[in-house]
Structure formats: structure tokens, C-alpha cells
CHARMM-style PDB file with segment names, atoms N, HN, CA, C and O in Angstrom:
ATOM      1  N   MET     1       6.873  28.328  83.833  1.00  0.00      PROA
ATOM      2  CA  MET     1       7.786  29.027  82.940  1.00  0.00      PROA
ATOM      3  C   MET     1       7.342  28.863  81.481  1.00  0.00      PROA
ATOM      4  O   MET     1       7.312  29.826  80.714  1.00  0.00      PROA
ATOM      5  N   ARG     2       7.001  27.625  81.118  1.00  0.00      PROA
ATOM      6  HN  ARG     2       7.026  26.843  81.741  1.00  0.00      PROA
ATOM      7  CA  ARG     2       6.585  27.382  79.740  1.00  0.00      PROA
ATOM      8  C   ARG     2       5.287  28.119  79.418  1.00  0.00      PROA
ATOM      9  O   ARG     2       5.116  28.624  78.308  1.00  0.00      PROA
ATOM     10  N   GLN     3       4.388  28.179  80.374  1.00  0.00      PROA
ATOM     11  HN  GLN     3       4.527  27.769  81.275  1.00  0.00      PROA
ATOM     12  CA  GLN     3       3.116  28.883  80.172  1.00  0.00      PROA
ATOM     13  C   GLN     3       3.356  30.377  79.965  1.00  0.00      PROA
ATOM     14  O   GLN     3       2.680  31.010  79.154  1.00  0.00      PROA
ATOM     15  N   THR     4       4.317  30.939  80.698  1.00  0.00      PROA
ATOM     16  HN  THR     4       4.866  30.425  81.356  1.00  0.00      PROA
ATOM     17  CA  THR     4       4.630  32.359  80.558  1.00  0.00      PROA
ATOM     18  C   THR     4       5.173  32.656  79.164  1.00  0.00      PROA
ATOM     19  O   THR     4       4.771  33.625  78.519  1.00  0.00      PROA
ATOM     20  N   VAL     5       6.091  31.808  78.711  1.00  0.00      PROA
ATOM     21  HN  VAL     5       6.418  31.021  79.234  1.00  0.00      PROA
ATOM     22  CA  VAL     5       6.660  32.005  77.375  1.00  0.00      PROA
ATOM     23  C   VAL     5       5.569  31.855  76.310  1.00  0.00      PROA
ATOM     24  O   VAL     5       5.535  32.616  75.343  1.00  0.00      PROA
ATOM     25  N   THR     6       4.694  30.890  76.484  1.00  0.00      PROA
ATOM     26  HN  THR     6       4.721  30.272  77.270  1.00  0.00      PROA
ATOM     27  CA  THR     6       3.593  30.695  75.537  1.00  0.00      PROA
ATOM     28  C   THR     6       2.665  31.903  75.524  1.00  0.00      PROA
ATOM     29  O   THR     6       2.235  32.343  74.458  1.00  0.00      PROA
ATOM     30  N   ASN     7       2.354  32.444  76.700  1.00  0.00      PROA
ATOM     31  HN  ASN     7       2.703  32.087  77.567  1.00  0.00      PROA
ATOM     32  CA  ASN     7       1.493  33.636  76.769  1.00  0.00      PROA
ATOM     33  C   ASN     7       2.141  34.830  76.077  1.00  0.00      PROA
ATOM     34  O   ASN     7       1.470  35.584  75.372  1.00  0.00      PROA
ATOM     35  N   ILE     8       3.444  34.999  76.279  1.00  0.00      PROA
ATOM     36  HN  ILE     8       3.989  34.386  76.852  1.00  0.00      PROA
ATOM     37  CA  ILE     8       4.153  36.111  75.627  1.00  0.00      PROA
ATOM     38  C   ILE     8       4.124  35.925  74.115  1.00  0.00      PROA
ATOM     39  O   ILE     8       3.887  36.878  73.373  1.00  0.00      PROA
ATOM     40  N   TRP     9       4.362  34.701  73.662  1.00  0.00      PROA
ATOM     41  HN  TRP     9       4.554  33.927  74.265  1.00  0.00      PROA
ATOM     42  CA  TRP     9       4.338  34.412  72.222  1.00  0.00      PROA
ATOM     43  C   TRP     9       2.966  34.734  71.618  1.00  0.00      PROA
ATOM     44  O   TRP     9       2.878  35.371  70.568  1.00  0.00      PROA
ATOM     45  N   HSD    10       1.914  34.296  72.280  1.00  0.00      PROA
ATOM     46  HN  HSD    10       1.986  33.778  73.132  1.00  0.00      PROA
ATOM     47  CA  HSD    10       0.561  34.558  71.773  1.00  0.00      PROA
ATOM     48  C   HSD    10       0.245  36.054  71.774  1.00  0.00      PROA
ATOM     49  O   HSD    10      -0.407  36.557  70.858  1.00  0.00      PROA
ATOM     50  N   PHE    11       0.706  36.755  72.798  1.00  0.00      PROA
ATOM     51  HN  PHE    11       1.236  36.346  73.541  1.00  0.00      PROA
ATOM     52  CA  PHE    11       0.503  38.194  72.880  1.00  0.00      PROA
ATOM     53  C   PHE    11       1.111  38.897  71.662  1.00  0.00      PROA
ATOM     54  O   PHE    11       0.442  39.701  71.013  1.00  0.00      PROA
ATOM     55  N   TYR    12       2.367  38.599  71.355  1.00  0.00      PROA
ATOM     56  HN  TYR    12       2.910  37.946  71.883  1.00  0.00      PROA
ATOM     57  CA  TYR    12       3.022  39.238  70.218  1.00  0.00      PROA
ATOM     58  C   TYR    12       2.452  38.766  68.889  1.00  0.00      PROA
ATOM     59  O   TYR    12       2.292  39.569  67.969  1.00  0.00      PROA
ATOM     60  N   ARG    13       2.141  37.478  68.770  1.00  0.00      PROA
ATOM     61  HN  ARG    13       2.271  36.826  69.517  1.00  0.00      PROA
ATOM     62  CA  ARG    13       1.578  36.947  67.529  1.00  0.00      PROA
ATOM     63  C   ARG    13       0.249  37.621  67.205  1.00  0.00      PROA
ATOM     64  O   ARG    13       0.016  38.055  66.077  1.00  0.00      PROA
ATOM     65  N   ASP    14      -0.617  37.703  68.214  1.00  0.00      PROA
ATOM     66  HN  ASP    14      -0.427  37.351  69.131  1.00  0.00      PROA
ATOM     67  CA  ASP    14      -1.914  38.342  67.986  1.00  0.00      PROA
ATOM     68  C   ASP    14      -1.769  39.832  67.724  1.00  0.00      PROA
ATOM     69  O   ASP    14      -2.509  40.398  66.918  1.00  0.00      PROA
ATOM     70  N   GLY    15      -0.831  40.464  68.393  1.00  0.00      PROA
ATOM     71  HN  GLY    15      -0.231  40.005  69.047  1.00  0.00      PROA
ATOM     72  CA  GLY    15      -0.598  41.889  68.170  1.00  0.00      PROA
ATOM     73  C   GLY    15      -0.123  42.184  66.766  1.00  0.00      PROA
ATOM     74  O   GLY    15      -0.591  43.133  66.136  1.00  0.00      PROA
ATOM     75  N   PHE    16       0.819  41.366  66.260  1.00  0.00      PROA
ATOM     76  HN  PHE    16       1.199  40.595  66.771  1.00  0.00      PROA
ATOM     77  CA  PHE    16       1.305  41.585  64.899  1.00  0.00      PROA
ATOM     78  C   PHE    16       0.249  41.269  63.852  1.00  0.00      PROA
ATOM     79  O   PHE    16       0.232  41.889  62.788  1.00  0.00      PROA
ATOM     80  N   ARG    17      -0.616  40.331  64.131  1.00  0.00      PROA
ATOM     81  HN  ARG    17      -0.602  39.827  64.994  1.00  0.00      PROA
ATOM     82  CA  ARG    17      -1.690  40.018  63.176  1.00  0.00      PROA
ATOM     83  C   ARG    17      -2.693  41.160  63.074  1.00  0.00      PROA
ATOM     84  O   ARG    17      -3.243  41.410  62.001  1.00  0.00      PROA
ATOM     85  N   ALA    18      -2.934  41.857  64.190  1.00  0.00      PROA
ATOM     86  HN  ALA    18      -2.487  41.654  65.061  1.00  0.00      PROA
ATOM     87  CA  ALA    18      -3.947  42.909  64.213  1.00  0.00      PROA
ATOM     88  C   ALA    18      -3.408  44.256  63.726  1.00  0.00      PROA
ATOM     89  O   ALA    18      -4.170  45.219  63.641  1.00  0.00      PROA
ATOM     90  N   MET    19      -2.136  44.346  63.409  1.00  0.00      PROA
ATOM     91  HN  MET    19      -1.517  43.563  63.478  1.00  0.00      PROA
ATOM     92  CA  MET    19      -1.543  45.618  62.995  1.00  0.00      PROA
ATOM     93  C   MET    19      -2.065  46.074  61.648  1.00  0.00      PROA
ATOM     94  O   MET    19      -2.340  45.263  60.763  1.00  0.00      PROA
ATOM     95  N   THR    20      -2.196  47.378  61.507  1.00  0.00      PROA
ATOM     96  HN  THR    20      -1.973  48.036  62.225  1.00  0.00      PROA
ATOM     97  CA  THR    20      -2.480  47.951  60.196  1.00  0.00      PROA
ATOM     98  C   THR    20      -1.306  48.839  59.800  1.00  0.00      PROA
ATOM     99  O   THR    20      -0.618  48.543  58.823  1.00  0.00      PROA
ATOM    100  N   TRP    21      -1.070  49.897  60.522  1.00  0.00      PROA
ATOM    101  HN  TRP    21      -1.629  50.137  61.315  1.00  0.00      PROA
ATOM    102  CA  TRP    21       0.061  50.788  60.245  1.00  0.00      PROA
ATOM    103  C   TRP    21       1.368  50.213  60.758  1.00  0.00      PROA
ATOM    104  O   TRP    21       2.443  50.589  60.289  1.00  0.00      PROA
ATOM    105  N   GLY    22       1.283  49.317  61.705  1.00  0.00      PROA
ATOM    106  HN  GLY    22       0.410  49.011  62.085  1.00  0.00      PROA
ATOM    107  CA  GLY    22       2.492  48.748  62.295  1.00  0.00      PROA
ATOM    108  C   GLY    22       3.352  48.020  61.289  1.00  0.00      PROA
ATOM    109  O   GLY    22       4.579  48.082  61.362  1.00  0.00      PROA
ATOM    110  N   ARG    23       2.727  47.329  60.348  1.00  0.00      PROA
ATOM    111  HN  ARG    23       1.730  47.278  60.288  1.00  0.00      PROA
ATOM    112  CA  ARG    23       3.499  46.609  59.332  1.00  0.00      PROA
ATOM    113  C   ARG    23       4.289  47.570  58.453  1.00  0.00      PROA
ATOM    114  O   ARG    23       5.446  47.316  58.119  1.00  0.00      PROA
ATOM    115  N   VAL    24       3.660  48.662  58.087  1.00  0.00      PROA
ATOM    116  HN  VAL    24       2.720  48.869  58.359  1.00  0.00      PROA
ATOM    117  CA  VAL    24       4.352  49.670  57.282  1.00  0.00      PROA
ATOM    118  C   VAL    24       5.520  50.251  58.069  1.00  0.00      PROA
ATOM    119  O   VAL    24       6.604  50.451  57.520  1.00  0.00      PROA
ATOM    120  N   LEU    25       5.306  50.517  59.337  1.00  0.00      PROA
ATOM    121  HN  LEU    25       4.426  50.354  59.783  1.00  0.00      PROA
ATOM    122  CA  LEU    25       6.378  51.072  60.161  1.00  0.00      PROA
ATOM    123  C   LEU    25       7.515  50.075  60.333  1.00  0.00      PROA
ATOM    124  O   LEU    25       8.681  50.470  60.334  1.00  0.00      PROA
ATOM    125  N   TRP    26       7.199  48.787  60.478  1.00  0.00      PROA
ATOM    126  HN  TRP    26       6.251  48.466  60.477  1.00  0.00      PROA
ATOM    127  CA  TRP    26       8.255  47.775  60.593  1.00  0.00      PROA
ATOM    128  C   TRP    26       9.061  47.685  59.304  1.00  0.00      PROA
ATOM    129  O   TRP    26      10.276  47.490  59.349  1.00  0.00      PROA
ATOM    130  N   VAL    27       8.412  47.823  58.173  1.00  0.00      PROA
ATOM    131  HN  VAL    27       7.426  47.982  58.136  1.00  0.00      PROA
ATOM    132  CA  VAL    27       9.133  47.811  56.898  1.00  0.00      PROA
ATOM    133  C   VAL    27      10.075  49.006  56.817  1.00  0.00      PROA
ATOM    134  O   VAL    27      11.213  48.872  56.368  1.00  0.00      PROA
ATOM    135  N   ILE    28       9.609  50.167  57.249  1.00  0.00      PROA
ATOM    136  HN  ILE    28       8.684  50.276  57.614  1.00  0.00      PROA
ATOM    137  CA  ILE    28      10.451  51.360  57.246  1.00  0.00      PROA
ATOM    138  C   ILE    28      11.639  51.170  58.179  1.00  0.00      PROA
ATOM    139  O   ILE    28      12.761  51.528  57.822  1.00  0.00      PROA
ATOM    140  N   ILE    29      11.417  50.616  59.360  1.00  0.00      PROA
ATOM    141  HN  ILE    29      10.505  50.325  59.650  1.00  0.00      PROA
ATOM    142  CA  ILE    29      12.498  50.375  60.311  1.00  0.00      PROA
ATOM    143  C   ILE    29      13.524  49.411  59.729  1.00  0.00      PROA
ATOM    144  O   ILE    29      14.726  49.650  59.840  1.00  0.00      PROA
ATOM    145  N   LEU    30      13.072  48.334  59.114  1.00  0.00      PROA
ATOM    146  HN  LEU    30      12.095  48.140  59.023  1.00  0.00      PROA
ATOM    147  CA  LEU    30      13.998  47.357  58.540  1.00  0.00      PROA
ATOM    148  C   LEU    30      14.779  47.941  57.367  1.00  0.00      PROA
ATOM    149  O   LEU    30      15.959  47.636  57.195  1.00  0.00      PROA
ATOM    150  N   LEU    31      14.133  48.775  56.561  1.00  0.00      PROA
ATOM    151  HN  LEU    31      13.174  49.023  56.700  1.00  0.00      PROA
ATOM    152  CA  LEU    31      14.847  49.444  55.476  1.00  0.00      PROA
ATOM    153  C   LEU    31      15.913  50.396  56.005  1.00  0.00      PROA
ATOM    154  O   LEU    31      17.014  50.468  55.460  1.00  0.00      PROA
ATOM    155  N   LYS    32      15.586  51.118  57.060  1.00  0.00      PROA
ATOM    156  HN  LYS    32      14.691  51.059  57.503  1.00  0.00      PROA
ATOM    157  CA  LYS    32      16.571  52.027  57.657  1.00  0.00      PROA
ATOM    158  C   LYS    32      17.760  51.256  58.210  1.00  0.00      PROA
ATOM    159  O   LYS    32      18.905  51.675  58.035  1.00  0.00      PROA
ATOM    160  N   LEU    33      17.505  50.138  58.873  1.00  0.00      PROA
ATOM    161  HN  LEU    33      16.575  49.797  59.015  1.00  0.00      PROA
ATOM    162  CA  LEU    33      18.598  49.320  59.387  1.00  0.00      PROA
ATOM    163  C   LEU    33      19.459  48.778  58.255  1.00  0.00      PROA
ATOM    164  O   LEU    33      20.685  48.747  58.368  1.00  0.00      PROA
ATOM    165  N   PHE    34      18.831  48.351  57.168  1.00  0.00      PROA
ATOM    166  HN  PHE    34      17.836  48.376  57.076  1.00  0.00      PROA
ATOM    167  CA  PHE    34      19.581  47.882  56.013  1.00  0.00      PROA
ATOM    168  C   PHE    34      20.483  48.983  55.466  1.00  0.00      PROA
ATOM    169  O   PHE    34      21.657  48.749  55.177  1.00  0.00      PROA
ATOM    170  N   VAL    35      19.929  50.176  55.327  1.00  0.00      PROA
ATOM    171  HN  VAL    35      18.975  50.366  55.562  1.00  0.00      PROA
ATOM    172  CA  VAL    35      20.727  51.292  54.813  1.00  0.00      PROA
ATOM    173  C   VAL    35      21.867  51.611  55.759  1.00  0.00      PROA
ATOM    174  O   VAL    35      22.997  51.814  55.314  1.00  0.00      PROA
ATOM    175  N   LEU    36      21.599  51.659  57.048  1.00  0.00      PROA
ATOM    176  HN  LEU    36      20.682  51.493  57.410  1.00  0.00      PROA
ATOM    177  CA  LEU    36      22.636  52.003  58.005  1.00  0.00      PROA
ATOM    178  C   LEU    36      23.774  50.988  58.023  1.00  0.00      PROA
ATOM    179  O   LEU    36      24.943  51.372  58.004  1.00  0.00      PROA
ATOM    180  N   PHE    37      23.451  49.719  58.058  1.00  0.00      PROA
ATOM    181  HN  PHE    37      22.501  49.407  58.073  1.00  0.00      PROA
ATOM    182  CA  PHE    37      24.478  48.717  58.258  1.00  0.00      PROA
ATOM    183  C   PHE    37      25.095  48.181  56.978  1.00  0.00      PROA
ATOM    184  O   PHE    37      26.237  47.723  57.009  1.00  0.00      PROA
ATOM    185  N   VAL    38      24.398  48.219  55.865  1.00  0.00      PROA
ATOM    186  HN  VAL    38      23.470  48.591  55.840  1.00  0.00      PROA
ATOM    187  CA  VAL    38      24.942  47.647  54.637  1.00  0.00      PROA
ATOM    188  C   VAL    38      25.432  48.734  53.689  1.00  0.00      PROA
ATOM    189  O   VAL    38      26.600  48.747  53.300  1.00  0.00      PROA
ATOM    190  N   VAL    39      24.562  49.619  53.328  1.00  0.00      PROA
ATOM    191  HN  VAL    39      23.613  49.609  53.644  1.00  0.00      PROA
ATOM    192  CA  VAL    39      24.917  50.620  52.324  1.00  0.00      PROA
ATOM    193  C   VAL    39      25.985  51.577  52.850  1.00  0.00      PROA
ATOM    194  O   VAL    39      26.967  51.839  52.156  1.00  0.00      PROA
ATOM    195  N   LEU    40      25.812  52.096  54.046  1.00  0.00      PROA
ATOM    196  HN  LEU    40      25.014  51.883  54.610  1.00  0.00      PROA
ATOM    197  CA  LEU    40      26.816  53.016  54.587  1.00  0.00      PROA
ATOM    198  C   LEU    40      28.161  52.327  54.803  1.00  0.00      PROA
ATOM    199  O   LEU    40      29.208  52.941  54.598  1.00  0.00      PROA
ATOM    200  N   LYS    41      28.145  51.070  55.212  1.00  0.00      PROA
ATOM    201  HN  LYS    41      27.294  50.571  55.379  1.00  0.00      PROA
ATOM    202  CA  LYS    41      29.401  50.340  55.389  1.00  0.00      PROA
ATOM    203  C   LYS    41      30.138  50.201  54.071  1.00  0.00      PROA
ATOM    204  O   LYS    41      31.357  50.364  54.017  1.00  0.00      PROA
ATOM    205  N   LEU    42      29.410  49.902  53.014  1.00  0.00      PROA
ATOM    206  HN  LEU    42      28.420  49.770  53.058  1.00  0.00      PROA
ATOM    207  CA  LEU    42      30.051  49.716  51.713  1.00  0.00      PROA
ATOM    208  C   LEU    42      30.697  50.996  51.188  1.00  0.00      PROA
ATOM    209  O   LEU    42      31.789  50.953  50.622  1.00  0.00      PROA
ATOM    210  N   PHE    43      30.032  52.130  51.373  1.00  0.00      PROA
ATOM    211  HN  PHE    43      29.144  52.165  51.833  1.00  0.00      PROA
ATOM    212  CA  PHE    43      30.513  53.358  50.758  1.00  0.00      PROA
ATOM    213  C   PHE    43      31.380  54.233  51.664  1.00  0.00      PROA
ATOM    214  O   PHE    43      32.258  54.939  51.169  1.00  0.00      PROA
ATOM    215  N   PHE    44      31.154  54.203  52.970  1.00  0.00      PROA
ATOM    216  HN  PHE    44      30.440  53.629  53.372  1.00  0.00      PROA
ATOM    217  CA  PHE    44      31.849  55.145  53.840  1.00  0.00      PROA
ATOM    218  C   PHE    44      32.856  54.520  54.788  1.00  0.00      PROA
ATOM    219  O   PHE    44      33.621  55.242  55.427  1.00  0.00      PROA
ATOM    220  N   PHE    45      32.880  53.210  54.896  1.00  0.00      PROA
ATOM    221  HN  PHE    45      32.259  52.623  54.377  1.00  0.00      PROA
ATOM    222  CA  PHE    45      33.814  52.558  55.806  1.00  0.00      PROA
ATOM    223  C   PHE    45      34.599  51.499  55.048  1.00  0.00      PROA
ATOM    224  O   PHE    45      34.244  50.320  55.083  1.00  0.00      PROA
ATOM    225  N   PRO    46      35.661  51.907  54.361  1.00  0.00      PROA
ATOM    226  CA  PRO    46      36.432  50.946  53.575  1.00  0.00      PROA
ATOM    227  C   PRO    46      37.198  49.986  54.484  1.00  0.00      PROA
ATOM    228  O   PRO    46      37.381  50.245  55.673  1.00  0.00      PROA
ATOM    229  N   ASP    47      37.637  48.883  53.904  1.00  0.00      PROA
ATOM    230  HN  ASP    47      37.489  48.673  52.938  1.00  0.00      PROA
ATOM    231  CA  ASP    47      38.398  47.883  54.641  1.00  0.00      PROA
ATOM    232  C   ASP    47      39.846  48.362  54.750  1.00  0.00      PROA
ATOM    233  O   ASP    47      40.667  48.079  53.877  1.00  0.00      PROA
ATOM    234  N   PHE    48      40.152  49.080  55.815  1.00  0.00      PROA
ATOM    235  HN  PHE    48      39.485  49.310  56.524  1.00  0.00      PROA
ATOM    236  CA  PHE    48      41.462  49.707  55.991  1.00  0.00      PROA
ATOM    237  C   PHE    48      42.576  48.678  56.071  1.00  0.00      PROA
ATOM    238  O   PHE    48      43.641  48.875  55.488  1.00  0.00      PROA
ATOM    239  N   VAL    49      42.349  47.590  56.779  1.00  0.00      PROA
ATOM    240  HN  VAL    49      41.483  47.430  57.254  1.00  0.00      PROA
ATOM    241  CA  VAL    49      43.402  46.589  56.960  1.00  0.00      PROA
ATOM    242  C   VAL    49      43.780  45.964  55.621  1.00  0.00      PROA
ATOM    243  O   VAL    49      44.964  45.821  55.316  1.00  0.00      PROA
ATOM    244  N   ARG    50      42.802  45.599  54.837  1.00  0.00      PROA
ATOM    245  HN  ARG    50      41.840  45.715  55.085  1.00  0.00      PROA
ATOM    246  CA  ARG    50      43.095  44.969  53.546  1.00  0.00      PROA
ATOM    247  C   ARG    50      43.832  45.928  52.616  1.00  0.00      PROA
ATOM    248  O   ARG    50      44.730  45.510  51.885  1.00  0.00      PROA
ATOM    249  N   GLN    51      43.466  47.201  52.634  1.00  0.00      PROA
ATOM    250  HN  GLN    51      42.736  47.541  53.228  1.00  0.00      PROA
ATOM    251  CA  GLN    51      44.133  48.172  51.771  1.00  0.00      PROA
ATOM    252  C   GLN    51      45.544  48.461  52.241  1.00  0.00      PROA
ATOM    253  O   GLN    51      46.443  48.624  51.416  1.00  0.00      PROA
ATOM    254  N   SER    52      45.759  48.526  53.536  1.00  0.00      PROA
ATOM    255  HN  SER    52      45.029  48.393  54.206  1.00  0.00      PROA
ATOM    256  CA  SER    52      47.064  48.855  54.073  1.00  0.00      PROA
ATOM    257  C   SER    52      48.025  47.677  54.056  1.00  0.00      PROA
ATOM    258  O   SER    52      49.239  47.881  54.057  1.00  0.00      PROA
ATOM    259  N   ALA    53      47.524  46.468  54.041  1.00  0.00      PROA
ATOM    260  HN  ALA    53      46.537  46.302  54.040  1.00  0.00      PROA
ATOM    261  CA  ALA    53      48.377  45.288  54.108  1.00  0.00      PROA
ATOM    262  C   ALA    53      49.212  45.131  52.850  1.00  0.00      PROA
ATOM    263  O   ALA    53      50.301  44.559  52.904  1.00  0.00      PROA
ATOM    264  N   GLY    54      48.736  45.616  51.739  1.00  0.00      PROA
ATOM    265  HN  GLY    54      47.851  46.080  51.694  1.00  0.00      PROA
ATOM    266  CA  GLY    54      49.492  45.480  50.500  1.00  0.00      PROA
ATOM    267  C   GLY    54      49.645  44.020  50.126  1.00  0.00      PROA
ATOM    268  O   GLY    54      48.649  43.312  49.970  1.00  0.00      PROA
ATOM    269  N   GLY    55      50.890  43.554  49.977  1.00  0.00      PROA
ATOM    270  HN  GLY    55      51.699  44.128  50.104  1.00  0.00      PROA
ATOM    271  CA  GLY    55      51.146  42.169  49.597  1.00  0.00      PROA
ATOM    272  C   GLY    55      51.097  41.212  50.777  1.00  0.00      PROA
ATOM    273  O   GLY    55      50.990  40.001  50.588  1.00  0.00      PROA
ATOM    274  N   LEU    56      51.175  41.743  51.997  1.00  0.00      PROA
ATOM    275  HN  LEU    56      51.262  42.727  52.151  1.00  0.00      PROA
ATOM    276  CA  LEU    56      51.131  40.879  53.184  1.00  0.00      PROA
ATOM    277  C   LEU    56      49.721  40.357  53.404  1.00  0.00      PROA
ATOM    278  O   LEU    56      48.742  40.930  52.926  1.00  0.00      PROA
ATOM    279  N   GLY    57      49.644  39.267  54.131  1.00  0.00      PROA
ATOM    280  HN  GLY    57      50.440  38.802  54.520  1.00  0.00      PROA
ATOM    281  CA  GLY    57      48.333  38.803  54.551  1.00  0.00      PROA
ATOM    282  C   GLY    57      47.821  39.723  55.652  1.00  0.00      PROA
ATOM    283  O   GLY    57      48.608  40.419  56.294  1.00  0.00      PROA
ATOM    284  N   GLU    58      46.528  39.733  55.873  1.00  0.00      PROA
ATOM    285  HN  GLU    58      45.888  39.169  55.352  1.00  0.00      PROA
ATOM    286  CA  GLU    58      45.944  40.613  56.884  1.00  0.00      PROA
ATOM    287  C   GLU    58      46.460  40.280  58.279  1.00  0.00      PROA
ATOM    288  O   GLU    58      46.702  41.179  59.085  1.00  0.00      PROA
ATOM    289  N   GLU    59      46.630  38.979  58.568  1.00  0.00      PROA
ATOM    290  HN  GLU    59      46.433  38.249  57.913  1.00  0.00      PROA
ATOM    291  CA  GLU    59      47.113  38.579  59.889  1.00  0.00      PROA
ATOM    292  C   GLU    59      48.534  39.079  60.116  1.00  0.00      PROA
ATOM    293  O   GLU    59      48.860  39.566  61.199  1.00  0.00      PROA
ATOM    294  N   GLU    60      49.380  38.957  59.095  1.00  0.00      PROA
ATOM    295  HN  GLU    60      49.115  38.562  58.215  1.00  0.00      PROA
ATOM    296  CA  GLU    60      50.772  39.407  59.206  1.00  0.00      PROA
ATOM    297  C   GLU    60      50.835  40.917  59.409  1.00  0.00      PROA
ATOM    298  O   GLU    60      51.628  41.399  60.218  1.00  0.00      PROA
ATOM    299  N   PHE    61      50.019  41.657  58.693  1.00  0.00      PROA
ATOM    300  HN  PHE    61      49.375  41.266  58.036  1.00  0.00      PROA
ATOM    301  CA  PHE    61      49.995  43.114  58.828  1.00  0.00      PROA
ATOM    302  C   PHE    61      49.589  43.529  60.238  1.00  0.00      PROA
ATOM    303  O   PHE    61      50.219  44.396  60.845  1.00  0.00      PROA
ATOM    304  N   VAL    62      48.535  42.906  60.753  1.00  0.00      PROA
ATOM    305  HN  VAL    62      48.024  42.202  60.260  1.00  0.00      PROA
ATOM    306  CA  VAL    62      48.063  43.259  62.096  1.00  0.00      PROA
ATOM    307  C   VAL    62      49.103  42.906  63.138  1.00  0.00      PROA
ATOM    308  O   VAL    62      49.339  43.695  64.052  1.00  0.00      PROA
ATOM    309  N   SER    63      49.736  41.744  63.031  1.00  0.00      PROA
ATOM    310  HN  SER    63      49.544  41.103  62.288  1.00  0.00      PROA
ATOM    311  CA  SER    63      50.741  41.362  64.030  1.00  0.00      PROA
ATOM    312  C   SER    63      51.933  42.307  63.990  1.00  0.00      PROA
ATOM    313  O   SER    63      52.455  42.678  65.041  1.00  0.00      PROA
ATOM    314  N   ARG    64      52.377  42.707  62.795  1.00  0.00      PROA
ATOM    315  HN  ARG    64      51.953  42.405  61.941  1.00  0.00      PROA
ATOM    316  CA  ARG    64      53.497  43.659  62.713  1.00  0.00      PROA
ATOM    317  C   ARG    64      53.125  45.018  63.299  1.00  0.00      PROA
ATOM    318  O   ARG    64      53.940  45.643  63.978  1.00  0.00      PROA
ATOM    319  N   GLU    65      51.918  45.474  63.045  1.00  0.00      PROA
ATOM    320  HN  GLU    65      51.256  44.966  62.494  1.00  0.00      PROA
ATOM    321  CA  GLU    65      51.482  46.759  63.593  1.00  0.00      PROA
ATOM    322  C   GLU    65      51.416  46.705  65.119  1.00  0.00      PROA
ATOM    323  O   GLU    65      51.835  47.646  65.794  1.00  0.00      PROA
ATOM    324  N   LEU    66      50.897  45.619  65.656  1.00  0.00      PROA
ATOM    325  HN  LEU    66      50.557  44.855  65.108  1.00  0.00      PROA
ATOM    326  CA  LEU    66      50.799  45.503  67.120  1.00  0.00      PROA
ATOM    327  C   LEU    66      52.175  45.441  67.761  1.00  0.00      PROA
ATOM    328  O   LEU    66      52.416  46.085  68.781  1.00  0.00      PROA
ATOM    329  N   ILE    67      53.071  44.675  67.172  1.00  0.00      PROA
ATOM    330  HN  ILE    67      52.874  44.152  66.343  1.00  0.00      PROA
ATOM    331  CA  ILE    67      54.422  44.563  67.728  1.00  0.00      PROA
ATOM    332  C   ILE    67      55.146  45.890  67.596  1.00  0.00      PROA
ATOM    333  O   ILE    67      55.859  46.297  68.513  1.00  0.00      PROA
ATOM    334  N   GLY    68      54.977  46.568  66.477  1.00  0.00      PROA
ATOM    335  HN  GLY    68      54.398  46.237  65.732  1.00  0.00      PROA
ATOM    336  CA  GLY    68      55.648  47.850  66.255  1.00  0.00      PROA
ATOM    337  C   GLY    68      55.152  48.950  67.182  1.00  0.00      PROA
ATOM    338  O   GLY    68      55.896  49.894  67.449  1.00  0.00      PROA
ATOM    339  N   ARG    69      53.950  48.865  67.672  1.00  0.00      PROA
ATOM    340  HN  ARG    69      53.346  48.098  67.455  1.00  0.00      PROA
ATOM    341  CA  ARG    69      53.389  49.914  68.535  1.00  0.00      PROA
ATOM    342  C   ARG    69      53.518  49.606  70.020  1.00  0.00      PROA
ATOM    343  O   ARG    69      53.084  50.392  70.861  1.00  0.00      PROA
ATOM    344  N   MET    70      54.119  48.455  70.344  1.00  0.00      PROA
ATOM    345  HN  MET    70      54.472  47.816  69.660  1.00  0.00      PROA
ATOM    346  CA  MET    70      54.286  48.114  71.754  1.00  0.00      PROA
ATOM    347  C   MET    70      55.323  49.043  72.390  1.00  0.00      PROA
ATOM    348  O   MET    70      56.393  49.263  71.823  1.00  0.00      PROA
ATOM    349  N   PRO    71      55.005  49.580  73.557  1.00  0.00      PROA
ATOM    350  CA  PRO    71      56.012  50.437  74.221  1.00  0.00      PROA
ATOM    351  C   PRO    71      57.167  49.573  74.751  1.00  0.00      PROA
ATOM    352  O   PRO    71      56.968  48.441  75.192  1.00  0.00      PROA
ATOM    353  N   SER    72      58.350  50.130  74.695  1.00  0.00      PROA
ATOM    354  HN  SER    72      58.511  51.050  74.337  1.00  0.00      PROA
ATOM    355  CA  SER    72      59.490  49.369  75.210  1.00  0.00      PROA
ATOM    356  C   SER    72      59.519  49.448  76.735  1.00  0.00      PROA
ATOM    357  O   SER    72      59.205  50.480  77.329  1.00  0.00      PROA
ATOM    358  N   PRO    73      59.901  48.336  77.347  1.00  0.00      PROA
ATOM    359  CA  PRO    73      59.894  48.310  78.831  1.00  0.00      PROA
ATOM    360  C   PRO    73      61.000  49.115  79.443  1.00  0.00      PROA
ATOM    361  OT1 PRO    73      61.112  49.180  80.667  1.00  0.00      PROA
TER     362      PRO     73
END
């Protein structure tokens, strides 16, 4: 098992060392992920719970919303 993991590690290590265009592509991929998860979250997905809670704490707001939406038996 340890030999297999070591072989896989060496395979990827040597592959990444020999890359020429691959490094540029990895940088592009990482930049795209950064834009998708950080920048878009900041501008297009506001913190709805914090804005709606007003003066209440977030936990209190969520518990009241859950209790208020429970169907009556």
C-alpha cells in the first residue's frame, strides 16, 4: 500500500515538474475558482440572514422562522 502511494506521488510530482503549458493552465483554473467562489459571493449573494435578522441575533431569527413555518398537526 505504501509503495503504491509513493509511486502515485512520484508520478504526479514528476508530471508537474515537466509541465510547460500546464502551469499556465493551472493558474487560470485557480483564478477562475477564486472568481467564482470569492468575488461572485461578495457581490451577488448577500448575507440574507444577517440582513433580515435586524436587531435579533442570527440564531434567534432562524429559530423563529423555523418555528413559524412549522405546519400545525
